[in-house]
DSSP file (Angstrom, degrees, kcal/mol; ACC not computed):
  #  RESIDUE AA STRUCTURE BP1 BP2  ACC     N-H-->O    O-->H-N    N-H-->O    O-->H-N    TCO  KAPPA ALPHA  PHI   PSI    X-CA   Y-CA   Z-CA
    1    1 A M              0   0    0      0, 0.0     2,-0.4     0, 0.0    53,-0.1   0.000 360.0 360.0 360.0 128.0    5.0   13.6    4.7
    2    2 A S        -     0   0    0     53,-0.4    53,-0.5    91,-0.1     2,-0.3  -0.740 360.0-173.5 -89.3 135.2    3.1   13.3    1.4
    3    3 A T  E     -a   93   0A   0     89,-0.5    91,-3.2    -2,-0.4     2,-0.4  -0.919   9.8-149.6-121.8 155.7    1.3   10.1    0.6
    4    4 A I  E     +a   94   0A   0     -2,-0.3    44,-0.6    89,-0.2     2,-0.3  -0.991  18.6 168.8-128.8 128.6   -0.4    9.1   -2.6
    5    5 A T  E     -a   95   0A   0     89,-2.3    91,-2.6    -2,-0.4     2,-0.3  -0.890   7.6-175.2-128.8 164.7   -3.4    6.9   -3.0
    6    6 A T  E     -aB  96  45A   0     39,-1.7    39,-2.4    -2,-0.3     2,-0.3  -0.977   9.6-170.0-151.4 161.6   -5.7    6.2   -6.0
    7    7 A H  E     -aB  97  44A   0     89,-0.5    91,-2.5    -2,-0.3     2,-0.4  -0.978  13.1-143.1-151.3 159.4   -8.8    4.3   -7.1
    8    8 A I  E     -a   98   0A   0     35,-2.1     9,-2.2    -2,-0.3     2,-0.5  -0.985   7.1-166.6-127.8 129.3  -10.4    3.6  -10.4
    9    9 A L  E     -aC  99  16A   0     89,-2.4    91,-3.0    -2,-0.4     2,-1.1  -0.971  17.1-143.9-113.2 122.3  -14.1    3.5  -11.1
   10   10 A D  E  >> -aC 100  15A   0      5,-2.8     4,-1.9    -2,-0.5     5,-1.5  -0.743  16.4-167.9 -81.8 101.3  -15.2    1.9  -14.4
   11   11 A T  T  45S+     0   0    0     89,-2.4    90,-0.2    -2,-1.1    -1,-0.2   0.723  80.4  58.3 -71.3 -21.5  -18.1    4.2  -15.2
   12   12 A T  T  45S+     0   0    0     88,-0.7    -1,-0.2     1,-0.2    89,-0.1   0.912 117.5  32.0 -70.6 -42.6  -19.5    2.0  -18.0
   13   13 A R  T  45S-     0   0    0     -3,-0.2    -2,-0.2     2,-0.2    -1,-0.2   0.659 102.0-131.2 -87.1 -18.3  -19.8   -1.0  -15.7
   14   14 A G  T  <5S+     0   0    0     -4,-1.9    -3,-0.2     1,-0.3    -2,-0.0   0.823  72.6 104.8  69.0  31.0  -20.6    1.1  -12.6
   15   15 A K  E   <S-C   10   0A   0     -5,-1.5    -5,-2.8     3,-0.0    -1,-0.3  -0.931  80.4 -88.6-138.8 158.8  -18.0   -0.9  -10.7
   16   16 A P  E     -C    9   0A   0      0, 0.0     2,-0.9     0, 0.0    -7,-0.2  -0.389  43.7-116.1 -63.4 148.1  -14.5   -0.5   -9.4
   17   17 A A        -     0   0    0     -9,-2.2     3,-0.5    25,-0.2     2,-0.2  -0.797  37.9-160.7 -90.4 107.1  -11.8   -1.5  -11.8
   18   18 A E        +     0   0    0     -2,-0.9    22,-0.2     1,-0.2    23,-0.1  -0.603  61.1  17.3 -91.4 147.7  -10.0   -4.5  -10.2
   19   19 A S  S    S+     0   0    0     20,-2.0     2,-0.5    -2,-0.2    -1,-0.2   0.806  77.2 151.8  66.6  35.6   -6.5   -5.8  -11.0
   20   20 A V        -     0   0    0     -3,-0.5    19,-2.0    20,-0.2     2,-0.3  -0.858  43.5-130.2 -96.3 126.6   -5.2   -2.7  -12.9
   21   21 A N  E     -F   38   0B   0     -2,-0.5    44,-2.7    44,-0.4     2,-0.4  -0.586  27.0-171.8 -73.8 134.2   -1.5   -2.2  -12.7
   22   22 A V  E     -FG  37  64B   0     15,-2.9    15,-2.3    -2,-0.3     2,-0.4  -0.997   6.1-164.0-131.4 133.0   -0.6    1.4  -11.6
   23   23 A I  E     -FG  36  63B   0     40,-2.2    40,-2.8    -2,-0.4     2,-0.5  -0.958   7.9-149.4-120.5 134.6    3.0    2.8  -11.7
   24   24 A L  E     -FG  35  62B   0     11,-3.2    10,-2.8    -2,-0.4    11,-1.4  -0.893  17.4-173.2-104.7 130.0    4.0    6.0   -9.8
   25   25 A Y  E     -FG  33  61B   0     36,-2.8    36,-2.0    -2,-0.5     2,-0.4  -0.901  15.4-149.0-121.5 150.5    6.8    8.1  -11.3
   26   26 A Q  E     -FG  32  60B   0      6,-2.6     6,-2.8    -2,-0.3     2,-0.5  -0.967  25.0-122.8-114.7 135.0    8.7   11.1  -10.0
   27   27 A Q  E     +F   31   0B   0     32,-3.0    32,-0.3    -2,-0.4     4,-0.2  -0.664  50.9 138.7 -80.8 123.5   10.0   13.7  -12.5
   28   28 A Q  S    S-     0   0    0      2,-2.2     3,-0.1    -2,-0.5    -1,-0.1  -0.148  85.7 -44.5-126.0-132.7   13.8   14.2  -12.3
   29   29 A R  S    S+     0   0    0     -2,-0.1     2,-0.3     1,-0.1    -2,-0.1   0.892 140.0   8.0 -66.3 -36.5   15.9   14.5  -15.4
   30   30 A E  S    S-     0   0    0     -4,-0.1    -2,-2.2     0, 0.0     2,-0.5  -0.782 106.2 -77.9-127.1 173.8   13.9   11.6  -16.6
   31   31 A W  E     -F   27   0B   0     -2,-0.3     2,-0.5    -4,-0.2    -4,-0.2  -0.676  47.7-159.1 -77.2 125.2   10.8    9.9  -15.1
   32   32 A L  E     -F   26   0B   0     -6,-2.8    -6,-2.6    -2,-0.5     2,-0.3  -0.926  15.2-128.7-109.6 122.6   11.9    7.7  -12.3
   33   33 A E  E     +F   25   0B   0     -2,-0.5    -8,-0.3    -8,-0.2     3,-0.1  -0.539  35.4 164.6 -69.4 127.5    9.7    4.8  -11.1
   34   34 A I  E     +     0   0B   0    -10,-2.8     2,-0.3     1,-0.3    -9,-0.2   0.463  58.7   3.3-123.0  -6.3    9.2    5.1   -7.4
   35   35 A G  E     -F   24   0B   0    -11,-1.4   -11,-3.2    14,-0.1    -1,-0.3  -0.977  52.5-175.0-170.9 160.5    6.2    2.8   -6.7
   36   36 A R  E     +F   23   0B   0     12,-0.6     2,-0.3    -2,-0.3   -13,-0.2  -0.987   9.2 160.8-159.0 159.6    3.7    0.4   -8.2
   37   37 A G  E     -F   22   0B   0    -15,-2.3   -15,-2.9    -2,-0.3     2,-0.4  -0.970  32.2-114.3-166.2 176.5    0.6   -1.5   -7.2
   38   38 A I  E     -F   21   0B   0     -2,-0.3   -17,-0.2   -17,-0.2     6,-0.1  -0.991  38.5-108.9-126.5 132.9   -2.4   -3.4   -8.4
   39   39 A T        -     0   0    0    -19,-2.0   -20,-2.0    -2,-0.4     6,-0.2  -0.304  33.8-135.3 -62.9 142.2   -6.0   -2.2   -7.7
   40   40 A N    >   -     0   0    0      4,-2.2     3,-2.4   -22,-0.2   -21,-0.2  -0.087  41.0 -75.9 -85.1-170.9   -7.9   -4.4   -5.2
   41   41 A S  T 3  S+     0   0    0      1,-0.3   -23,-0.1   -23,-0.1    -2,-0.1   0.694 135.4  53.1 -64.8 -17.5  -11.5   -5.6   -5.5
   42   42 A D  T 3  S-     0   0    0      2,-0.2    -1,-0.3   -25,-0.1   -25,-0.2   0.275 119.9-111.0 -96.4   8.7  -12.6   -2.0   -4.5
   43   43 A G  S <  S+     0   0    0     -3,-2.4   -35,-2.1     1,-0.2     2,-0.3   0.667  77.1 128.1  73.6  17.6  -10.5   -0.5   -7.3
   44   44 A R  E     -B    7   0A   0    -37,-0.2    -4,-2.2    -6,-0.1     2,-0.4  -0.754  46.3-165.1-113.0 152.5   -8.1    1.0   -4.8
   45   45 A I  E     +B    6   0A   0    -39,-2.4   -39,-1.7    -2,-0.3     3,-0.2  -0.971  13.9 168.7-129.2 117.7   -4.4    1.1   -4.1
   46   46 A M  S    S+     0   0    0     -2,-0.4     3,-0.1   -41,-0.2   -42,-0.1   0.467  71.1  50.5-104.6  -4.7   -3.5    2.4   -0.6
   47   47 A D        +     0   0    0      1,-0.1   -11,-0.2   -44,-0.1    -1,-0.2  -0.355  51.0 138.5-136.9  55.7    0.2    1.4   -0.6
   48   48 A L  S    S+     0   0    0    -44,-0.6   -12,-0.6    -3,-0.2     2,-0.3   0.792  79.1  36.0 -66.2 -27.0    2.0    2.7   -3.7
   49   49 A L  S    S-     0   0    0    -45,-0.3   -14,-0.1   -14,-0.2     2,-0.1  -0.868  98.2 -93.2-124.8 156.3    4.9    3.7   -1.5
   50   50 A A    >   -     0   0    0     -2,-0.3     3,-2.0     1,-0.1    -2,-0.1  -0.397  45.0-110.8 -62.3 148.4    6.5    2.3    1.6
   51   51 A K  T 3  S+     0   0    0      1,-0.3    -1,-0.1    -4,-0.1    -2,-0.0   0.806 116.0  50.2 -54.6 -34.9    5.0    3.8    4.8
   52   52 A E  T 3  S+     0   0    0      2,-0.1    -1,-0.3   -51,-0.0     2,-0.3   0.450  81.2 121.1 -87.6   0.7    8.2    5.7    5.6
   53   53 A T    <   -     0   0    0     -3,-2.0     2,-0.5   -52,-0.1    -4,-0.1  -0.474  46.6-160.1 -70.0 128.3    8.6    7.3    2.2
   54   54 A V        -     0   0    0     -2,-0.3   -51,-0.1   -53,-0.1    -2,-0.1  -0.949   6.6-150.7-109.4 122.8    8.7   11.1    2.2
   55   55 A L        -     0   0    0     -2,-0.5   -53,-0.4   -53,-0.5     3,-0.1  -0.821   9.6-143.4 -96.3 124.8    7.9   12.7   -1.1
   56   56 A P        -     0   0    0      0, 0.0    32,-0.1     0, 0.0    34,-0.1  -0.330  38.2 -79.2 -74.8 165.6    9.4   16.1   -1.8
   57   57 A T  S    S+     0   0    0     32,-0.1     2,-0.3    30,-0.1    32,-0.2  -0.325  84.3  94.6 -58.9 150.0    7.6   18.8   -3.7
   58   58 A G  E    S- H   0  88B   0     30,-2.0    30,-3.1    -3,-0.1     2,-0.4  -0.970  74.3 -51.2 155.5-169.8    7.8   18.2   -7.4
   59   59 A V  E     + H   0  87B   0    -32,-0.3   -32,-3.0    -2,-0.3     2,-0.3  -0.858  50.2 172.5-107.1 134.7    6.0   16.7  -10.4
   60   60 A Y  E     -GH  26  86B   0     26,-3.0    26,-2.8    -2,-0.4     2,-0.3  -0.858  13.0-157.0-132.6 163.5    4.7   13.1  -10.3
   61   61 A K  E     -GH  25  85B   0    -36,-2.0   -36,-2.8    -2,-0.3     2,-0.5  -0.997   9.1-147.4-145.8 148.9    2.6   10.9  -12.6
   62   62 A L  E     -GH  24  84B   0     22,-2.4    22,-2.5    -2,-0.3     2,-0.6  -0.948  13.1-157.1-108.8 131.2    0.5    7.8  -12.3
   63   63 A R  E     -GH  23  83B   0    -40,-2.8   -40,-2.2    -2,-0.5     2,-0.5  -0.952   5.4-161.9-112.0 118.3    0.4    5.5  -15.2
   64   64 A F  E     -GH  22  82B   0     18,-3.3    18,-2.2    -2,-0.6     2,-1.9  -0.883  15.5-141.2-101.3 122.4   -2.7    3.2  -15.3
   65   65 A E     >  +     0   0    0    -44,-2.7     4,-1.1    -2,-0.5   -44,-0.4  -0.530  39.6 157.5 -84.0  74.2   -2.4    0.1  -17.5
   66   66 A T  H  >  +     0   0    0     -2,-1.9     4,-2.4     1,-0.2    15,-0.2   0.772  60.3  65.0 -75.4 -28.8   -6.0    0.4  -18.8
   67   67 A G  H  > S+     0   0    0     13,-2.7     4,-2.1    -3,-0.2    -1,-0.2   0.923 103.4  46.9 -61.6 -44.5   -5.4   -1.6  -22.0
   68   68 A A  H  > S+     0   0    0     12,-0.4     4,-1.9     2,-0.2    -1,-0.2   0.876 110.3  54.5 -65.3 -37.1   -4.6   -4.8  -20.2
   69   69 A Y  H  X S+     0   0    0     -4,-1.1     4,-1.0     1,-0.2    -2,-0.2   0.952 112.4  41.7 -60.6 -50.4   -7.7   -4.3  -17.9
   70   70 A Y  H  <>S+     0   0    0     -4,-2.4     5,-2.7     1,-0.2     4,-0.5   0.820 108.6  60.1 -70.3 -29.8  -10.1   -4.0  -20.9
   71   71 A E  H ><5S+     0   0    0     -4,-2.1     3,-1.1    -5,-0.2    -1,-0.2   0.912 102.8  52.3 -62.2 -40.7   -8.4   -6.9  -22.7
   72   72 A L  H 3<5S+     0   0    0     -4,-1.9    -1,-0.2     1,-0.3    -2,-0.2   0.821 111.3  47.1 -63.1 -30.2   -9.3   -9.1  -19.7
   73   73 A L  T 3<5S-     0   0    0     -4,-1.0    -1,-0.3     2,-0.2    -2,-0.2   0.484 113.2-121.6 -86.7  -4.0  -12.9   -7.9  -20.1
   74   74 A N  T < 5 +     0   0    0     -3,-1.1     2,-0.4    -4,-0.5    -3,-0.2   0.905  67.1 138.9  60.9  43.4  -12.8   -8.5  -23.9
   75   75 A V      < -     0   0    0     -5,-2.7     2,-0.3    -6,-0.1    -1,-0.2  -0.969  54.3-126.4-120.9 133.1  -13.6   -4.8  -24.4
   76   76 A V        -     0   0    0     -2,-0.4     2,-0.3    -3,-0.1    -9,-0.0  -0.603  32.3-172.2 -75.7 135.2  -12.1   -2.6  -27.1
   77   77 A T        -     0   0    0     -2,-0.3    26,-0.2     1,-0.1   -10,-0.0  -0.949  31.3-145.9-130.1 152.4  -10.6    0.6  -25.7
   78   78 A F  S    S+     0   0    0     24,-2.7    25,-0.1    -2,-0.3     3,-0.1   0.671  88.9  65.5 -83.3 -20.1   -9.1    3.7  -27.2
   79   79 A Y        -     0   0    0     23,-0.6    -1,-0.2     1,-0.1     3,-0.1  -0.894  53.3-176.2-113.7 106.2   -6.6    4.1  -24.4
   80   80 A P  S    S-     0   0    0      0, 0.0   -13,-2.7     0, 0.0   -12,-0.4   0.784  82.9  -3.8 -68.5 -25.4   -3.9    1.5  -23.9
   81   81 A F        -     0   0    0    -15,-0.2     2,-0.4   -16,-0.2   -16,-0.2  -0.974  65.3-139.5-157.1 160.6   -2.8    3.4  -20.8
   82   82 A V  E     -H   64   0B   0    -18,-2.2   -18,-3.3    -2,-0.3     2,-0.5  -0.995  14.0-164.1-125.2 130.8   -3.7    6.6  -19.0
   83   83 A E  E     -H   63   0B   0     -2,-0.4     2,-0.5   -20,-0.2   -20,-0.2  -0.968   1.4-167.9-116.8 130.2   -1.1    8.9  -17.5
   84   84 A I  E     -H   62   0B   0    -22,-2.5   -22,-2.4    -2,-0.5     2,-0.4  -0.969   6.7-163.5-116.8 118.5   -2.1   11.6  -14.9
   85   85 A T  E     +H   61   0B   0     -2,-0.5     2,-0.3   -24,-0.2   -24,-0.2  -0.851  18.3 162.3-104.2 136.6    0.6   14.1  -14.1
   86   86 A F  E     -H   60   0B   0    -26,-2.8   -26,-3.0    -2,-0.4     2,-0.4  -0.958  32.4-117.7-150.7 163.1    0.3   16.3  -11.0
   87   87 A A  E     -H   59   0B   0     -2,-0.3     2,-0.6   -28,-0.2   -28,-0.2  -0.895  12.5-149.6-111.1 134.3    2.3   18.5   -8.7
   88   88 A I  E     +H   58   0B   0    -30,-3.1   -30,-2.0    -2,-0.4     3,-0.1  -0.906  27.2 160.3 -98.4 122.8    3.0   17.9   -5.0
   89   89 A T        +     0   0    0     -2,-0.6     2,-0.3   -32,-0.2   -32,-0.1   0.529  59.2  33.9-120.1 -12.6    3.3   21.2   -3.2
   90   90 A T  S    S-     0   0    0      2,-0.1    -1,-0.1   -34,-0.1   -88,-0.0  -0.845  82.5-106.5-137.3 173.8    2.7   20.4    0.4
   91   91 A G  S    S+     0   0    0     -2,-0.3     3,-0.1   -89,-0.1   -36,-0.1   0.204  80.3 110.9 -87.9  16.5    3.3   17.5    2.8
   92   92 A E  S    S-     0   0    0      1,-0.1   -89,-0.5   -90,-0.1     2,-0.2  -0.193  77.9 -77.8 -86.0 179.6   -0.3   16.4    2.9
   93   93 A H  E     -a    3   0A   0    -91,-0.2     2,-0.5    18,-0.1   -89,-0.2  -0.538  40.1-155.7 -76.1 139.7   -2.1   13.3    1.5
   94   94 A Y  E     -a    4   0A   0    -91,-3.2   -89,-2.3    -2,-0.2     2,-0.5  -0.982   8.1-171.9-121.0 123.2   -2.8   13.2   -2.2
   95   95 A H  E     -aD   5 110A   0     15,-0.6    15,-2.8    -2,-0.5   -89,-0.2  -0.971   1.8-172.4-115.3 124.0   -5.6   11.1   -3.6
   96   96 A V  E     -a    6   0A   0    -91,-2.6   -89,-0.5    -2,-0.5    13,-0.1  -0.858   8.2-170.3-121.3  93.9   -5.8   10.8   -7.4
   97   97 A P  E     -a    7   0A   0      0, 0.0    11,-0.7     0, 0.0     2,-0.4  -0.458   9.6-149.5 -83.0 157.0   -8.9    9.0   -8.6
   98   98 A L  E     -aE   8 107A   0    -91,-2.5   -89,-2.4     9,-0.2     2,-0.6  -0.990   3.2-160.6-127.4 122.2   -9.6    7.9  -12.2
   99   99 A L  E     -aE   9 106A   0      7,-3.0     7,-2.1    -2,-0.4     2,-0.4  -0.922  30.0-172.9 -99.3 119.5  -13.1    7.7  -13.7
  100  100 A L  E     +aE  10 105A   0    -91,-3.0   -89,-2.4    -2,-0.6   -88,-0.7  -0.891  26.3 160.2-127.3 141.4  -12.7    5.4  -16.7
  101  101 A N  E >   - E   0 104A   0      3,-2.3     3,-1.4    -2,-0.4    -2,-0.0  -0.928  55.4 -94.7-143.6 169.4  -14.6    4.1  -19.6
  102  102 A P  T 3  S+     0   0    0      0, 0.0   -24,-2.7     0, 0.0   -23,-0.6   0.744 122.1  28.2 -60.0 -23.6  -13.3    2.5  -22.9
  103  103 A F  T 3  S+     0   0    0    -26,-0.2     2,-0.3   -25,-0.1   -26,-0.1   0.162 125.4  21.4-126.6  19.8  -13.4    5.8  -24.8
  104  104 A G  E <   -E  101   0A   0     -3,-1.4    -3,-2.3   -25,-0.1     2,-0.3  -0.972  52.3-172.9-172.5 163.7  -12.9    8.5  -22.1
  105  105 A Y  E     -E  100   0A   0     -2,-0.3     2,-0.3    -5,-0.2    -5,-0.2  -0.982   1.7-170.0-158.7 159.7  -11.6    9.3  -18.7
  106  106 A S  E     -E   99   0A   0     -7,-2.1    -7,-3.0    -2,-0.3     2,-0.3  -0.965   4.5-170.8-147.8 164.6  -11.5   12.0  -16.1
  107  107 A T  E     -E   98   0A   0     -2,-0.3     2,-0.3    -9,-0.2    -9,-0.2  -0.921   2.5-176.7-148.4 170.0   -9.8   12.7  -12.9
  108  108 A Y        -     0   0    0    -11,-0.7     2,-0.9    -2,-0.3    -2,-0.0  -0.965  43.0 -83.9-161.1 167.8   -9.8   15.2  -10.0
  109  109 A R        -     0   0    0     -2,-0.3   -13,-0.2   -13,-0.1   -15,-0.0  -0.754  54.7-164.5 -82.7 109.4   -8.0   16.0   -6.8
  110  110 A G  B      D   95   0A   0    -15,-2.8   -15,-0.6    -2,-0.9    -1,-0.0  -0.110 360.0 360.0 -84.3-175.2   -9.6   13.7   -4.3
  111  111 A S              0   0    0    -17,-0.1   -18,-0.1    -2,-0.0    -1,-0.1   0.367 360.0 360.0-123.7 360.0   -9.5   13.8   -0.5
């Protein structure tokens, strides 16, 4: 069974990004929303999907609503949202972190 978790670190502030809406999509003929959550005080979402959800191999994406996050901080950002697209190829856990600042971001396959 594949599970997906994420977290966001605001690298400018050196703190987790709290209260960011994140939406999980699965690619089919179109992108189908299959989960969503809001980052906690540690910038994490551990429950994008119901516990019993089994994700098949395929292409998925996480959409991070970064514009609303920076608007709450009264900070101008170049990115109204960030989308990270990735492939699930095995039944293991997938952790997709986002390192974020108002004018750049990076990601990696976490553990």
